[in-house]
Backbone bond lengths (Angstrom), bond angles and torsions (degrees), N, CA, C in turn:
res aa  C-N    CA-C-N  psi(-1)  N-CA   C-N-CA  omega(-1)  CA-C   N-CA-C  phi
1 Q - - - 1.446 - - 1.530 108.77 -
2 T 1.304 116.06 133.48 1.461 121.78 179.69 1.517 109.55 -91.97
3 Q 1.347 116.46 136.79 1.452 122.39 177.36 1.515 108.88 -116.76
4 F 1.312 116.07 146.71 1.454 121.28 178.07 1.521 109.61 -116.09
5 A 1.317 116.72 138.96 1.463 121.95 178.50 1.522 108.79 -131.02
6 D 1.311 116.16 130.51 1.462 121.30 176.60 1.516 108.53 -91.65
7 Q 1.301 115.76 140.29 1.460 120.30 175.99 1.517 108.36 -124.11
8 D 1.306 115.23 109.78 1.453 123.47 178.55 1.519 106.04 -112.45
9 F 1.324 118.47 118.17 1.459 119.24 -175.43 1.518 111.10 -148.13
10 F 1.326 114.05 154.65 1.456 121.59 177.53 1.521 108.59 -82.86
11 A 1.301 117.71 133.09 1.458 122.55 -179.65 1.529 108.90 -127.48
12 P 1.343 117.50 96.29 1.468 119.74 -177.39 1.522 113.68 -56.32
13 E 1.336 116.61 -33.22 1.466 118.53 -178.65 1.526 112.04 -65.93
14 H 1.328 117.57 -20.53 1.466 121.51 176.87 1.523 111.76 -103.59
15 Q 1.323 116.89 0.49 1.458 122.82 179.64 1.522 111.49 54.47
16 G 1.333 115.51 42.59 1.451 118.00 179.91 1.512 112.64 -177.30
17 W 1.321 114.47 -164.39 1.455 121.64 178.86 1.514 109.14 -99.25
18 C 1.318 116.27 141.38 1.456 122.02 178.44 1.523 109.58 -118.81
19 Y 1.314 115.51 156.67 1.446 121.12 -176.02 1.522 109.03 -144.04
20 K 1.346 117.00 136.79 1.456 121.27 171.40 1.521 108.94 -152.73
21 I 1.319 116.28 157.56 1.460 122.48 -179.19 1.515 108.70 -115.65
22 T 1.335 115.85 136.80 1.459 122.29 176.49 1.523 108.21 -116.51
23 A 1.333 116.44 128.30 1.470 121.92 174.50 1.517 107.57 -106.08
24 K 1.358 116.52 127.97 1.461 121.81 -178.27 1.515 109.41 -117.86
25 G 1.339 115.58 135.08 1.457 121.26 177.40 1.516 111.06 -88.10
26 I 1.338 115.58 -167.05 1.463 121.08 -178.89 1.520 111.29 -65.15
27 S 1.312 117.70 -42.87 1.464 119.81 179.31 1.522 110.00 -93.71
28 A 1.323 115.36 159.05 1.463 120.58 -177.75 1.525 112.02 -65.76
29 E 1.332 116.83 -23.58 1.473 119.94 -177.68 1.521 112.91 -79.46
30 Q 1.317 117.61 -16.49 1.460 120.92 -177.65 1.518 110.24 -95.24
31 F 1.314 115.85 107.17 1.461 118.76 174.79 1.517 109.21 -156.75
32 S 1.290 115.12 160.50 1.459 122.20 179.24 1.518 107.53 -142.92
33 Q 1.310 116.84 141.90 1.463 121.03 178.76 1.513 110.11 -122.48
34 S 1.313 115.17 142.89 1.457 119.91 174.98 1.521 108.71 -79.32
35 N 1.308 115.23 170.83 1.464 119.47 172.31 1.522 109.13 -65.53
36 R 1.306 115.91 152.53 1.461 120.49 176.63 1.521 108.18 -87.55
37 V 1.333 115.97 128.77 1.462 122.70 178.80 1.517 107.48 -113.37
38 C 1.336 116.17 127.49 1.462 120.11 -178.67 1.525 110.32 -118.84
39 E 1.301 115.21 137.40 1.453 122.46 177.88 1.521 108.60 -111.96
40 A 1.313 116.72 112.43 1.468 121.15 -179.56 1.524 109.74 -76.47
41 F 1.305 115.81 154.64 1.452 121.15 176.16 1.512 109.47 -143.17
42 K 1.309 114.05 159.58 1.456 121.29 177.08 1.528 108.17 -82.87
43 P 1.337 118.84 131.94 1.466 120.07 177.05 1.530 110.17 -58.12
44 Q 1.340 115.98 134.48 1.453 120.63 -177.63 1.520 110.23 -139.58
45 V 1.325 114.97 149.67 1.459 122.28 175.98 1.524 106.95 -123.51
46 F 1.333 116.21 130.19 1.454 122.17 -179.15 1.529 107.98 -111.06
47 V 1.330 116.04 113.91 1.463 121.46 -174.73 1.524 109.77 -119.53
48 P 1.334 117.67 121.79 1.470 119.27 176.71 1.534 110.83 -64.60
49 T 1.303 116.68 156.21 1.466 121.11 178.40 1.522 111.88 -101.99
50 A 1.348 116.82 -6.34 1.466 120.50 179.12 1.523 109.77 -159.04
51 F 1.317 115.77 156.34 1.461 122.18 170.57 1.513 109.05 -157.38
52 S 1.334 116.75 165.08 1.465 120.56 -173.49 1.529 110.73 -131.65
53 P 1.324 117.59 88.56 1.470 120.87 -179.54 1.529 112.26 -76.46
54 N 1.337 116.23 72.10 1.467 120.35 -176.23 1.535 112.58 -123.81
55 T 1.310 117.23 19.46 1.473 125.47 176.23 1.527 114.58 57.24
56 D 1.347 117.23 32.05 1.466 119.27 174.18 1.528 111.29 -98.05
57 N 1.340 116.15 5.89 1.472 123.66 179.93 1.530 113.42 67.06
58 L 1.313 117.46 19.14 1.461 122.38 174.22 1.520 108.39 -123.53
59 N 1.305 117.50 110.45 1.469 122.48 179.04 1.525 112.45 56.28
60 D 1.327 116.92 39.27 1.474 121.09 -179.47 1.520 112.84 -75.88
61 R 1.323 117.25 -19.56 1.462 121.17 -179.08 1.522 110.24 -121.19
62 F 1.305 114.73 137.45 1.460 121.75 172.55 1.528 105.83 -82.81
63 E 1.321 116.99 120.99 1.465 120.34 -176.08 1.521 110.68 -135.68
64 I 1.320 115.99 130.55 1.456 122.77 178.72 1.521 108.35 -95.74
65 K 1.326 116.58 134.33 1.469 123.10 176.05 1.520 107.67 -113.63
66 S 1.337 115.45 152.83 1.464 118.43 -178.88 1.523 110.88 -151.31
67 I 1.327 114.23 162.57 1.462 122.94 173.66 1.524 106.50 -131.61
68 G 1.317 117.00 130.60 1.464 120.96 176.92 1.514 114.56 73.02
69 I 1.319 116.94 21.25 1.465 122.18 -177.51 1.523 109.02 -114.03
70 K 1.341 116.23 131.93 1.471 118.53 179.24 1.518 113.26 -99.28
71 A 1.327 118.63 -18.96 1.466 121.15 179.34 1.527 109.97 -153.01
72 I 1.348 114.87 141.29 1.468 121.40 177.20 1.521 108.00 -134.66
73 S 1.319 115.56 136.13 1.466 119.96 169.64 1.530 106.79 -134.30
74 Y 1.322 114.93 145.37 1.462 117.81 179.16 1.518 110.51 -151.81
75 K 1.337 113.47 158.34 1.459 122.35 177.90 1.518 107.98 -130.65
76 I 1.334 115.20 144.82 1.459 120.98 177.76 1.524 107.82 -122.29
77 Y 1.352 114.79 129.14 1.464 121.88 -177.47 1.523 109.23 -117.60
78 D 1.341 116.26 147.59 1.460 119.13 173.14 1.528 108.36 -80.60
79 R 1.325 117.42 -178.44 1.467 119.96 -174.76 1.522 113.70 -71.72
80 W 1.334 118.15 -10.63 1.465 121.66 175.45 1.519 111.98 -96.40
81 G 1.325 116.92 2.26 1.453 121.24 177.49 1.516 114.88 89.27
82 E 1.317 117.44 6.81 1.470 120.45 178.57 1.530 109.68 -79.75
83 L 1.321 115.97 133.13 1.461 121.27 177.03 1.529 108.71 -70.64
84 V 1.334 116.99 120.85 1.462 120.06 179.84 1.527 112.42 -106.55
85 F 1.345 116.74 -21.69 1.460 119.48 179.76 1.521 109.40 -160.88
86 E 1.338 114.84 145.85 1.466 119.64 171.34 1.510 108.81 -147.50
87 S 1.347 114.98 151.56 1.456 120.23 -178.05 1.513 109.68 -151.93
88 S 1.308 114.93 147.53 1.464 121.40 170.64 1.529 108.60 -135.28
89 A 1.332 116.34 29.15 1.461 121.87 179.35 1.527 110.07 -71.24
90 T 1.320 116.31 157.33 1.463 119.81 179.59 1.525 111.56 -70.07
91 T 1.323 117.63 -29.26 1.472 121.70 173.12 1.529 107.42 -122.87
92 P 1.328 116.30 80.45 1.463 119.87 -171.84 1.526 113.27 -67.10
93 Q 1.332 114.86 127.67 1.458 122.53 175.92 1.521 108.72 -137.25
94 W 1.321 115.04 154.11 1.463 120.38 175.72 1.515 107.83 -137.15
95 D 1.326 116.01 132.51 1.467 120.74 -179.37 1.520 112.77 -96.57
96 G 1.323 117.41 6.05 1.464 121.29 176.78 1.517 114.48 91.64
97 T 1.341 117.85 7.43 1.467 119.33 178.92 1.525 110.57 -91.86
98 H 1.315 115.38 147.40 1.465 123.26 177.88 1.528 108.53 -74.33
99 N 1.337 117.20 136.11 1.471 121.38 -179.99 1.529 113.01 -57.19
100 K 1.325 116.70 -41.58 1.472 120.15 -174.62 1.525 113.05 -82.26
101 T 1.336 117.25 -44.59 1.464 120.52 -173.01 1.527 113.36 -93.80
102 N 1.325 116.85 -17.59 1.462 123.32 -177.05 1.535 112.12 61.81
103 E 1.337 116.77 20.93 1.460 122.50 175.78 1.525 108.85 -105.38
104 L 1.332 116.84 155.18 1.458 120.52 176.95 1.518 110.15 -62.41
105 V 1.331 116.30 137.37 1.460 120.52 176.96 1.523 108.88 -73.55
106 K 1.321 115.73 160.93 1.459 120.92 179.41 1.524 110.04 -73.78
107 A 1.319 115.55 154.50 1.461 120.47 173.17 1.522 108.47 -61.71
108 G 1.316 116.78 144.20 1.458 120.69 179.64 1.513 111.73 152.30
109 M 1.321 114.96 -168.33 1.458 122.02 -178.43 1.527 110.48 -97.76
110 Y 1.321 115.44 139.83 1.452 123.41 179.45 1.517 107.88 -131.60
111 V 1.328 116.28 165.52 1.457 121.74 178.92 1.516 108.29 -114.52
112 L 1.324 115.68 130.59 1.459 122.65 178.75 1.525 108.99 -108.70
113 V 1.328 117.09 130.02 1.464 122.61 173.82 1.519 106.33 -119.91
114 L 1.316 116.29 119.73 1.455 122.38 -172.50 1.524 110.61 -123.15
115 E 1.327 116.70 142.49 1.457 121.71 170.40 1.515 108.02 -131.81
116 A 1.332 115.53 125.88 1.460 121.59 -178.82 1.521 109.33 -121.18
117 T 1.327 115.98 138.77 1.456 121.83 179.27 1.528 108.88 -108.58
118 P 1.327 117.65 112.27 1.461 119.88 179.61 1.535 111.15 -76.73
119 F 1.332 116.18 165.84 1.459 120.27 176.47 1.516 111.08 -61.41
120 S 1.328 116.26 -29.98 1.469 120.44 173.20 1.525 107.84 -150.39
121 G 1.306 115.73 153.40 1.457 120.26 -179.74 1.516 111.92 100.47
122 S 1.312 114.64 -173.68 1.462 121.82 -176.08 1.523 111.71 -81.07
123 A 1.326 115.20 155.52 1.462 121.47 176.76 1.531 109.77 -62.69
124 I 1.315 115.78 148.98 1.457 122.38 177.01 1.524 107.18 -105.07
125 V 1.329 116.37 122.11 1.461 121.78 177.51 1.520 106.93 -114.98
126 Q 1.319 115.71 128.74 1.462 120.13 -176.11 1.532 109.00 -136.36
127 R 1.323 115.89 137.07 1.463 122.75 174.75 1.514 107.07 -125.92
128 Q 1.328 115.50 134.98 1.455 118.11 179.90 1.519 110.37 -159.53
129 S 1.317 115.92 165.33 1.452 122.67 175.11 1.532 109.00 -81.94
130 L 1.327 114.96 150.57 1.453 121.70 177.61 1.522 107.85 -136.59
131 A 1.322 116.42 123.77 1.462 121.18 -179.90 1.525 109.52 -96.92
132 V 1.335 115.44 129.26 1.461 122.29 171.46 1.516 105.31 -103.28
133 V 1.333 116.59 117.53 1.468 120.82 -177.85 1.521 110.42 -118.11
134 R 1.288 116.60 152.66 1.474 122.08 178.99 1.508 110.43 -122.33
């Protein structure tokens, strides 16, 4: 009996997702693979403009998503320019607590400064407003 297996994987060297199919026969020596097809994409960073850290399990964490990015660092400032949070984690999240006091920040507008390093190409620098709502 022949079995088919799909292989969908990220390939940084191709700056995208690649796909190939492997057909396996009854014995381990019998197999066939299709050509590998890769779809390139432009590196992108998806940053929310608001979140609500109020423990209702809906948008309680500020989380950045990305495609084609190997590193992200960002800083969040209050309206007086004080740094309230910074991160350089591989999956950056913020629960709304102040770095220094470890207390939840007040509802209001904040400024986010982000720098992302793609697998290839120039760094992405983004500045935007971020609303903390309760």
